[in-house]
NURO-828301 format. One record per residue: residue number from 1; x, y, z of N, C-alpha, C in turn; residue in three letters. Coordinates in steps of 0.2 Angstrom, whole numbers, plus 5000, padded with zeros to 4 digits. Each point is the difference from the previous one (the first is absolute). Last residue first. Layout:
BEGIN
ATOM  pos    nX    nY    nZ   caX   caY   caZ    cX    cY    cZ  code
ATOM  NUM     X     Y     Z     X     Y     Z     X     Y     Z   ALA
...
This chain:
BEGIN
ATOM  pos    nX    nY    nZ   caX   caY   caZ    cX    cY    cZ  code
ATOM  279  4923  4859  5053  4998  5007  5001  4996  5003  4994   ALA
ATOM  278  5012  4978  5005  4993  5001  4998  4997  5006  5002   GLY
ATOM  277  5021  4989  5014  4998  5001  4993  4993  5001  4999   THR
ATOM  276  5016  5007  5022  4995  4995  4997  4999  5001  4992   MET
ATOM  275  5020  5006  5022  4995  5003  4996  4995  4994  4997   THR
ATOM  274  5025  5008  5015  4995  4995  4999  4994  5004  4997   SER
ATOM  273  5028  5005  5001  4993  5002  5000  4995  4995  4999   GLN
ATOM  272  5028  5009  5002  4995  4994  5001  4993  5003  5001   VAL
ATOM  271  5028  5007  4992  4993  5003  5000  4995  4994  5001   TRP
ATOM  270  5027  4999  5008  4995  4999  4994  4993  5003  5002   SER
ATOM  269  5020  4998  5015  5002  5003  4994  4995  5000  4994   THR
ATOM  268  4999  4991  5024  4998  5007  4999  5003  5003  4993   GLY
ATOM  267  5002  4977  5007  5004  5004  5004  4999  5007  4998   GLY
ATOM  266  4990  4979  4992  5004  5004  4995  5004  5005  5004   CYS
ATOM  265  4986  4985  5012  5005  4996  4996  5004  5004  4996   TRP
ATOM  264  4983  5010  5013  5005  4998  5004  5006  4996  4996   GLU
ATOM  263  4980  5007  4989  5004  5006  5002  5006  4998  5004   ARG
ATOM  262  4985  4983  4994  5004  5002  4994  5004  5006  5002   ALA
ATOM  261  4984  4992  5016  5006  4996  4999  5005  5002  4995   LYS
ATOM  260  4980  5012  5002  5004  5001  5005  5006  4996  5000   GLU
ATOM  259  4984  4996  4984  5003  5006  4999  5005  5002  5005   ALA
ATOM  258  4986  4981  5003  5006  4999  4995  5003  5006  4999   LEU
ATOM  257  4981  5002  5012  5005  4996  5004  5006  4999  4996   GLU
ATOM  256  4981  5009  4989  5003  5005  5005  5006  4997  5004   LEU
ATOM  255  4988  4986  4986  5004  5005  4996  5003  5005  5005   ALA
ATOM  254  4985  4985  5009  5006  4996  4999  5005  5005  4995   GLN
ATOM  253  4978  5008  5005  5004  5000  5006  5007  4996  4999   PRO
ATOM  252  4984  5000  4982  5003  5006  5001  5004  5000  5007   PRO
ATOM  251  4998  4976  4988  4995  5005  5003  5004  5007  5001   THR
ATOM  250  5010  4981  4988  4993  4998  5001  4995  5005  5002   GLU
ATOM  249  5023  5007  4986  4998  4996  5006  4993  4998  5000   THR
ATOM  248  5021  5009  4982  4993  4999  5001  4999  4996  5006   ILE
ATOM  247  5021  5016  4991  4998  4993  5003  4993  5000  5001   ALA
ATOM  246  5021  5014  4984  4994  5000  5004  4998  4993  5002   PHE
ATOM  245  5022  5018  4991  4997  4993  5001  4993  5001  5004   MET
ATOM  244  5015  5019  4985  4995  4998  5005  4999  4992  5000   THR
ATOM  243  5014  5016  4985  5003  4995  5004  4996  4997  5006   SER
ATOM  242  4994  4998  4976  5003  5001  5007  5001  5007  5001   GLY
ATOM  241  4989  4991  4981  5008  4999  4999  5003  5001  5007   SER
ATOM  240  4975  4992  5001  5003  5003  4994  5008  4999  5000   GLY
ATOM  239  4993  4992  5022  4995  5004  4996  5004  5003  4994   SER
ATOM  238  5006  4977  5015  5002  5007  4999  4995  5003  4995   MET
ATOM  237  4994  4981  5019  5002  5001  4993  5003  5007  4999   LEU
ATOM  236  4987  4979  5016  5004  5005  5001  5004  5001  4993   ALA
ATOM  235  4978  4987  5015  5004  5000  4994  5004  5006  5001   ALA
ATOM  234  4987  4992  5018  4998  4996  4995  5004  5000  4994   ARG
ATOM  233  5005  5005  5027  5001  5003  4993  4997  4994  4995   VAL
ATOM  232  5002  4999  5025  4994  5004  4998  5000  5002  4993   GLU
ATOM  231  5019  4988  5011  4994  4996  5000  4994  5003  4997   GLY
ATOM  230  5026  5005  4993  4995  5003  5005  4994  4996  5000   GLN
ATOM  229  5018  4998  4984  5001  4996  5006  4995  5002  5006   GLU
ATOM  228  5002  5012  4979  4997  4993  4999  5000  4996  5006   LEU
ATOM  227  5012  5021  5000  4992  5001  5000  4997  4993  5000   LEU
ATOM  226  5023  5000  4997  4998  5001  5007  4992  5001  5001   TRP
ATOM  225  5010  4998  4978  5000  4994  5004  4998  5001  5007   THR
ATOM  224  5001  5019  4987  4995  4996  4998  5000  4993  5004   LYS
ATOM  223  5018  5015  5004  4994  5002  5003  4994  4996  4998   LEU
ATOM  222  5020  4996  4990  5001  4998  5007  4993  5002  5003   THR
ATOM  221  5003  5006  4978  4999  4993  5001  5000  4998  5007   PRO
ATOM  220  5005  5023  4997  4993  4998  4998  4999  4993  5000   LEU
ATOM  219  5022  5009  5004  4996  5001  5006  4993  4998  4998   LEU
ATOM  218  5017  5001  4984  5000  4994  5003  4995  5000  5007   LEU
ATOM  217  5003  5012  4975  4999  5003  5007  4998  4994  5005   HIS
ATOM  216  5007  4996  4977  5004  5006  5002  4999  5002  5007   LYS
ATOM  215  4988  4981  4990  5008  4999  4999  5004  5006  5003   GLU
ATOM  214  4976  5001  5000  5003  4996  5006  5007  4999  4999   PHE
ATOM  213  4988  5010  4982  5000  5004  5006  5004  4997  5006   VAL
ATOM  212  4995  4988  4979  5005  5005  5000  5001  5004  5006   PRO
ATOM  211  4983  4984  5002  5006  4996  4998  5006  5006  4999   ARG
ATOM  210  4977  5006  5004  5003  4998  5006  5007  4997  4998   GLU
ATOM  209  4983  5005  4984  5005  5005  5002  5004  4999  5006   LEU
ATOM  208  4981  4987  4993  5006  4998  4996  5006  5006  5001   ASP
ATOM  207  4979  4991  5016  5002  5006  4997  5007  4999  4996   ASN
ATOM  206  4976  4987  5012  5007  5000  4998  5002  5006  4997   SER
ATOM  205  4977  4986  5010  5004  5006  5001  5007  4998  4999   MET
ATOM  204  4975  4991  4993  5006  4997  5001  5005  5006  5000   ALA
ATOM  203  4973  5001  5007  5004  4999  4995  5007  4998  5002   GLY
ATOM  202  4981  5004  5014  4999  5005  4995  5005  5000  4994   TRP
ATOM  201  5000  4984  5019  4993  5000  4997  4999  5006  4995   PRO
ATOM  200  5025  4990  5003  4995  5003  5004  4993  5000  4997   CYS
ATOM  199  5027  4991  4997  4993  4999  4998  4996  5002  5006   LEU
ATOM  198  5025  5007  4991  4997  4998  5006  4992  5000  4999   GLN
ATOM  197  5023  4997  4982  4993  5003  5002  4998  4997  5007   PRO
ATOM  196  5026  5001  4996  4995  4996  4997  4993  5003  5002   SER
ATOM  195  5022  5006  5008  4998  5004  4995  4994  4997  4997   TYR
ATOM  194  5016  4998  5023  4994  4998  4997  4998  5005  4995   LEU
ATOM  193  5025  4993  5009  4995  5005  5000  4994  4998  4997   ILE
ATOM  192  5022  4988  5001  4996  5000  5007  4995  5005  5000   GLY
ATOM  191  5019  5004  4982  4998  4994  5003  4997  5001  5007   PRO
ATOM  190  4998  5018  4979  5004  4998  5006  4998  4994  5003   LEU
ATOM  189  4996  5007  4974  4997  4999  5006  5006  4999  5005   GLU
ATOM  188  5004  5015  4978  4999  4993  5002  4997  5000  5007   LYS
ATOM  187  5002  5018  4976  5000  4998  5007  4999  4993  5002   SER
ATOM  186  5000  5013  4978  5006  4997  5002  5000  4998  5007   GLY
ATOM  185  4981  5011  4991  5001  4995  4995  5007  4996  5003   ALA
ATOM  184  4992  5020  5012  4996  4994  5000  5002  4994  4996   TRP
ATOM  183  5008  5024  5003  5004  4994  5002  4996  4994  5000   ARG
ATOM  182  4990  5020  4993  5006  5000  4996  5004  4993  5002   LYS
ATOM  181  4981  5008  5013  4998  4996  4994  5006  4999  4996   TYR
ATOM  180  5004  5012  5019  4998  4993  5002  4998  4996  4994   ALA
ATOM  179  5006  5024  4998  5005  4996  5002  4998  4992  5001   TRP
ATOM  178  4983  5017  4996  5004  4998  4994  5006  4995  5001   PRO
ATOM  177  4988  5009  5019  4996  4995  4996  5004  4998  4994   THR
ATOM  176  5011  5009  5023  4998  5002  4993  4997  4995  4996   PRO
ATOM  175  5002  5001  5028  5003  4996  4994  4996  5003  4993   ILE
ATOM  174  5007  5009  5028  4996  4999  4994  5002  4996  4995   PRO
ATOM  173  5005  5001  5028  5003  5001  4993  4994  4999  4995   PHE
ATOM  172  5000  4995  5025  5002  5007  4999  5004  5001  4993   PRO
ATOM  171  4980  4981  5005  5007  5001  5002  5002  5007  4998   PRO
ATOM  170  4974  4991  5003  5005  5003  4995  5007  5001  5004   LYS
ATOM  169  4975  4985  5004  5007  5002  5003  5004  5002  4994   ILE
ATOM  168  4973  4994  5007  5004  5003  4995  5007  5002  5004   LEU
ATOM  167  4977  4983  5005  5005  5004  5003  5005  5002  4994   VAL
ATOM  166  4972  4991  5002  5007  4999  4998  5005  5005  5004   LEU
ATOM  165  4972  4989  4996  5005  5004  5004  5007  4998  4998   PRO
ATOM  164  4978  4999  4984  5005  4996  5003  5004  5005  5004   LEU
ATOM  163  4976  4996  4988  5003  5005  5004  5006  4997  5004   GLN
ATOM  162  4984  4990  4977  5004  5000  5006  5003  5007  5003   TRP
ATOM  161  4987  4994  4979  4996  5001  5006  5004  5000  5007   PRO
ATOM  160  5002  5005  4973  5004  4998  5005  4997  5001  5007   PHE
ATOM  159  4997  5000  4971  4996  4999  5006  5005  4998  5005   ASP
ATOM  158  5009  5015  4979  4998  4993  5002  4996  5000  5007   VAL
ATOM  157  5008  5017  4977  4997  4999  5007  4999  4993  5001   PRO
ATOM  156  5018  5009  4983  4994  4997  5000  4998  4999  5007   THR
ATOM  155  5020  5013  4983  4997  4998  5006  4993  4998  5000   VAL
ATOM  154  5025  5007  4988  4993  4997  4997  4997  4997  5006   GLN
ATOM  153  5022  5009  5003  4995  5005  4999  4993  4998  4997   GLU
ATOM  152  5021  4987  5004  4996  5001  5006  4995  5005  4999   GLY
ATOM  151  5013  4993  4982  5005  5002  5005  4997  5001  5007   ARG
ATOM  150  4986  4984  4987  5004  5004  4996  5006  5002  5005   GLY
ATOM  149  4980  4995  5014  5003  4996  4995  5004  5005  4996   ALA
ATOM  148  4986  4997  5026  5004  5004  4995  5003  4996  4995   GLY
ATOM  147  4978  5000  5018  5005  4996  4997  5003  5004  4995   ASP
ATOM  146  4987  5007  5024  5000  5000  4993  5006  4996  4997   ALA
ATOM  145  4984  5009  5024  5006  4996  4997  4999  5000  4992   ALA
ATOM  144  4986  5014  5015  5005  4997  5005  5005  4996  4997   PRO
ATOM  143  4990  5021  4986  4997  4993  5002  5005  4997  5005   THR
ATOM  142  5001  5021  4985  4997  5001  5007  4996  4993  5002   ASP
ATOM  141  5014  5008  4979  4994  4996  5000  4996  5000  5007   LEU
ATOM  140  5021  5011  4997  4995  5004  4997  4993  4996  5000   ILE
ATOM  139  5021  4991  5007  4997  5004  5005  4994  5004  4997   PHE
ATOM  138  5012  4986  4986  4997  4996  5005  4997  5004  5005   CYS
ATOM  137  5013  5010  4982  4993  4998  4999  4997  4996  5005   PRO
ATOM  136  5023  5006  5003  4995  5006  5001  4993  4997  4998   ILE
ATOM  135  5022  4989  4998  4995  4998  5006  4995  5005  5001   ASP
ATOM  134  5017  5002  4983  4997  4994  4999  4995  4998  5005   SER
ATOM  133  5007  5025  4991  5003  4995  5004  4995  4994  5000   GLY
ATOM  132  4998  5019  4985  5004  5003  5005  5004  4995  5004   ILE
ATOM  131  4983  4995  4983  5006  5003  4997  5005  5003  5005   GLN
ATOM  130  4979  4990  5007  5005  4995  4998  5006  5003  4996   ALA
ATOM  129  4982  5015  5008  5004  4997  5005  5005  4995  4998   GLY
ATOM  128  4984  5008  4985  5005  5006  5002  5005  4997  5005   ILE
ATOM  127  4982  4986  4994  5005  5001  4994  5005  5005  5002   GLU
ATOM  126  4983  4997  5016  5004  4994  5000  5005  5001  4994   ILE
ATOM  125  4984  5016  5001  5005  5001  5005  5004  4994  5001   LEU
ATOM  124  4983  4999  4984  5004  5006  4998  5006  5000  5006   ASP
ATOM  123  4982  4986  5005  5004  4997  4995  5006  5005  4997   ALA
ATOM  122  4983  5008  5015  5005  4996  5003  5005  4996  4995   GLN
ATOM  121  4989  5023  4991  4998  4993  5003  5005  4997  5004   THR
ATOM  120  4998  5027  4996  5003  4994  4998  4996  4994  5003   LEU
ATOM  119  4995  5023  5006  5000  5000  4992  5003  4994  4997   PRO
ATOM  118  4992  5009  5025  5000  4993  4996  5000  5001  4993   SER
ATOM  117  5002  5019  5016  4994  4998  4997  4999  4994  4997   GLY
ATOM  116  5019  5010  5012  4999  5003  4994  4994  4998  4997   ALA
ATOM  115  5007  4990  5020  5000  5007  5001  4998  5004  4994   LEU
ATOM  114  5003  4977  4998  4994  5001  5004  5000  5008  5001   LYS
ATOM  113  5019  4992  4990  4994  4999  4995  4994  5002  5004   ASN
ATOM  112  5020  5000  5012  4999  5006  4996  4994  4999  4995   ALA
ATOM  111  5004  4982  5015  4998  5006  5003  5000  5006  4996   ALA
ATOM  110  5008  4979  4991  4993  5000  5002  4997  5006  5003   THR
ATOM  109  5023  4999  4995  4997  5000  4994  4992  5000  5002   LEU
ATOM  108  5015  4999  5018  5000  5007  4997  4996  5000  4993   ILE
ATOM  107  5003  4979  5011  4996  5004  5004  4999  5007  4997   THR
ATOM  106  5016  4986  4991  4993  4997  4998  4995  5005  5004   ALA
ATOM  105  5023  5003  5005  4998  5002  4993  4993  4999  4998   ALA
ATOM  104  5008  4992  5021  4999  5007  5000  4998  5003  4993   ASN
ATOM  103  5006  4977  5002  4993  5002  5003  4999  5007  5000   SER
ATOM  102  5021  4993  4993  4995  4998  4995  4993  5002  5003   SER
ATOM  101  5018  5003  5014  5000  5005  4995  4995  4998  4995   GLY
ATOM  100  5003  4984  5017  4998  5007  5002  4999  5005  4995   GLY
ATOM   99  5005  4974  5001  4996  5004  4995  4998  5007  5002   GLY
ATOM   98  5014  4981  5010  4993  5001  5002  4996  5005  4996   LEU
ATOM   97  5024  4993  5000  4996  4995  4997  4993  5000  5002   GLY
ATOM   96  5019  5015  5007  4998  4995  5004  4996  4994  4996   ALA
ATOM   95  5009  5024  4996  5005  4995  4998  4998  4994  5004   GLY
ATOM   94  4990  5020  5013  5002  5000  4993  5005  4994  4998   ALA
ATOM   93  4979  5001  5020  5007  5002  4998  5002  4999  4993   PRO
ATOM   92  4977  5007  5012  5002  4994  4996  5008  5002  4998   ILE
ATOM   91  4986  5016  5011  5001  4994  5005  5003  4994  4996   LYS
ATOM   90  4996  5029  4995  5002  4993  4999  5000  4996  5006   LYS
ATOM   89  4988  5022  4988  5001  4998  5007  5002  4992  5000   GLU
ATOM   88  4998  5021  4981  5001  4993  5001  5002  4999  5007   LEU
ATOM   87  4988  5020  4984  5004  4999  5006  5000  4992  5001   HIS
ATOM   86  4994  5021  4980  5001  4993  5002  5004  4999  5007   ILE
ATOM   85  4986  5020  4983  5004  4998  5006  4999  4993  5001   ARG
ATOM   84  4996  5017  4977  4999  4994  5004  5004  5001  5006   TRP
ATOM   83  4990  5013  4976  5004  5001  5006  4998  4995  5005   SER
ATOM   82  4996  4996  4973  4998  5004  5006  5005  5001  5005   SER
ATOM   81  4994  4991  4972  5005  5001  5005  4997  5005  5006   GLN
ATOM   80  4991  4982  4979  4999  5005  5005  5006  5001  5004   ARG
ATOM   79  4996  4983  4983  5001  5006  4997  4999  5006  5004   GLY
ATOM   78  4999  4975  5003  4994  5004  5000  5001  5006  4997   THR
ATOM   77  5019  4986  5002  4994  4996  4997  4994  5004  4999   ARG
ATOM   76  5019  5009  5011  5001  4999  4993  4995  4997  4997   SER
ATOM   75  4999  5002  5023  4999  5007  4997  5001  4999  4992   GLU
ATOM   74  5004  4981  5013  4993  5002  5000  4999  5006  4997   PHE
ATOM   73  5022  4994  5003  4997  4996  4995  4992  5001  5000   ALA
ATOM   72  5012  5011  5017  5002  5003  4993  4997  4996  4994   ARG
ATOM   71  4997  4992  5022  4997  5006  4999  5001  5003  4994   LEU
ATOM   70  5013  4981  5006  4993  4998  4999  4995  5007  4998   ALA
ATOM   69  5023  5003  5006  4999  4997  4994  4993  4998  4998   ARG
ATOM   68  5005  5007  5022  5000  5005  4995  5000  4998  4993   MET
ATOM   67  5001  4983  5016  4993  5004  5001  5000  5006  4995   ALA
ATOM   66  5020  4987  5002  4995  4997  4996  4993  5003  5000   LEU
ATOM   65  5024  5012  5002  4996  4997  5004  4994  4997  4996   ASN
ATOM   64  5017  5014  4990  5001  4993  5000  4996  4996  5005   SER
ATOM   63  5001  5024  4997  4996  4997  4995  5001  4992  5000   GLU
ATOM   62  5005  5012  5023  5001  5002  4993  4995  4996  4996   ASP
ATOM   61  5006  4997  5024  4994  5004  4999  5000  5003  4993   LEU
ATOM   60  5011  4977  5014  5001  5006  4995  4994  5003  4999   PRO
ATOM   59  5006  4986  5023  4996  5000  4994  5001  5006  4995   VAL
ATOM   58  5009  4997  5023  5004  4997  4994  4996  4999  4994   THR
ATOM   57  4991  5010  5021  5005  5004  4996  5004  4997  4995   PRO
ATOM   56  4975  4995  5009  5006  4997  5000  5005  5004  4996   ASP
ATOM   55  4978  5007  5002  5002  4999  5007  5007  4997  5000   SER
ATOM   54  4991  5016  4980  5000  4993  5002  5002  5000  5007   CYS
ATOM   53  4990  5017  4977  5004  4999  5007  4999  4993  5002   THR
ATOM   52  4996  5017  4977  5000  4993  5002  5004  5000  5007   LEU
ATOM   51  4987  5017  4981  5003  5000  5007  5000  4994  5003   ALA
ATOM   50  4997  5012  4974  4998  4994  5004  5004  5000  5006   VAL
ATOM   49  4991  5018  4979  5004  4998  5005  4998  4994  5004   ASP
ATOM   48  4989  5013  4982  5004  4994  4997  5005  4998  5006   THR
ATOM   47  4974  5015  4997  5008  5000  5001  5003  4994  4998   GLY
ATOM   46  4974  5005  5010  5004  5002  4994  5007  5001  5002   LYS
ATOM   45  4988  4986  5018  4997  5004  4995  5004  5002  4994   GLY
ATOM   44  5003  4985  5020  5000  5007  5002  4996  5004  4995   ARG
ATOM   43  5000  4974  5010  5000  5004  4993  4999  5007  5002   LEU
ATOM   42  5011  4979  5015  4995  5006  5000  5001  5003  4993   GLU
ATOM   41  5006  4976  5015  5000  5003  4994  4995  5006  5000   LEU
ATOM   40  5014  4980  5017  4996  5006  4999  5000  5004  4994   GLU
ATOM   39  5005  4974  5012  5002  5005  4994  4994  5005  5000   VAL
ATOM   38  5012  4979  5017  4994  5005  4999  5003  5005  4995   THR
ATOM   37  5008  4973  5003  5001  5007  5001  4994  5004  5000   ASP
ATOM   36  5000  4974  5009  5001  5004  4994  5002  5007  5002   GLY
ATOM   35  4991  4973  5008  5005  5005  5001  5001  5004  4994   LEU
ATOM   34  4985  4982  5000  4997  5005  5004  5006  5006  5001   ALA
ATOM   33  5002  4985  4978  5001  4999  5007  4996  5006  5003   LEU
ATOM   32  5000  4985  4975  5000  5006  5004  5000  4999  5007   ARG
ATOM   31  5009  4984  4980  4995  5000  5005  5001  5007  5004   CYS
ATOM   30  5007  4985  4975  5001  5006  5005  4995  5001  5005   LEU
ATOM   29  5012  4980  4983  4994  5002  5003  5001  5006  5005   ARG
ATOM   28  5012  4990  4975  5000  5002  5007  4993  5001  5003   THR
ATOM   27  5018  4993  4978  4993  4998  5002  5000  5002  5008   GLN
ATOM   26  5016  5009  4977  4999  4997  5007  4993  4998  5001   VAL
ATOM   25  5021  5008  4982  4994  4998  5000  4998  4997  5007   GLU
ATOM   24  5019  5020  4994  4999  4993  5001  4992  4998  5001   HIS
ATOM   23  5015  5021  4986  4997  4998  5006  4999  4992  5001   PHE
ATOM   22  5009  5011  4980  5005  5000  5006  4997  4999  5007   GLY
ATOM   21  4990  4998  4977  5001  5007  5002  5004  5001  5006   ASP
ATOM   20  4995  4978  4991  5004  5004  4995  5001  5007  5002   PRO
ATOM   19  4997  4982  5020  4996  5002  4994  5004  5004  4995   ARG
ATOM   18  5005  4980  5020  5001  5007  4998  4996  5001  4993   LYS
ATOM   17  4992  4982  5019  5005  5001  4995  5001  5007  4998   GLY
ATOM   16  4985  4990  5017  4999  4995  4994  5006  5001  4995   LEU
ATOM   15  4995  5004  5028  5003  5003  4994  5000  4995  4995   ILE
ATOM   14  4985  5005  5023  5003  4995  4996  5002  5003  4994   ARG
ATOM   13  4990  5004  5026  5003  5004  4994  5004  4995  4996   LEU
ATOM   12  4980  5002  5022  5004  4997  4996  5003  5004  4994   TRP
ATOM   11  4989  5010  5018  4999  4993  5003  5004  4995  4995   LEU
ATOM   10  5004  5027  5004  4999  4995  4995  4999  4993  5003   ASN
ATOM    9  4993  5025  5011  5005  4995  5000  4999  4995  4994   ILE
ATOM    8  4995  5028  5007  4998  4993  4998  5005  4995  5001   LYS
ATOM    7  4989  5026  5009  5006  4996  4998  4997  4994  4997   ALA
ATOM    6  4985  5023  5000  5002  4994  5004  5007  4997  4997   PRO
ATOM    5  4986  5024  5003  5005  4998  4995  5003  4993  5003   SER
ATOM    4  4978  5019  5005  5004  4994  5003  5004  4997  4994   HIS
ATOM    3  4991  5026  5002  4999  4994  4997  5004  4995  5003   PHE
ATOM    2  4988  5027  5000  5005  4995  5003  4999  4993  4998   THR
ATOM    1  4995  5027  4990  4997  4994  5002  5006  4995  5003   MET
């Protein structure tokens, strides 16, 4: 079977402090996007082998891949082992703060459960996903938007009637999520950069991880400032731990126009894509 595995953005990400377990307590709203990977999963029958392939040669194909970890966790929970084939057709860049790996893992959990005759409930799948990665439960919910609490894994569906046109811009470098969180407490704001919440009909958009990430990667605050100067932009923010910046526009044609301007501004060094929320 073939499944859509959507990307996400964080409309806001607020860090409340460090937890005793080493993670950080957060409040966030995650929004699914129309942009996404394609995941193929085939249940071959008896056996224990898993064949994993990917269109992106930089993606690891061993047990460290989140999709592989999700499948192993599903087999462990159900006590069933089978022969599987997984193919990931990637459109979501890695290290981008767009949840590509988490989305793939969530898709594998729900797809494997479906192909195996649905032995687990959605609550079971969310519990398994939370043990693998904080963003995975949001994708298992299969809802346009959700609020995340705890370390992000405690998810609640929210009513989200907006379909927001936006542009994603990922510079040619990834940002490791643990690195960004580790630097948060000691980081400072750069002068002249907007960090305060941007008030929108769907909520106050801000990202506490911009502070440590912007200190290190000066292209990103410059890019955010440039985006906010464009007349068609309603709000601009870094997604998750970065390095993707996104800008919400009034209309889809404006998003297409902004994407072209961003490609020119970035000089062809960055990945730029227009898309919509609410997928």
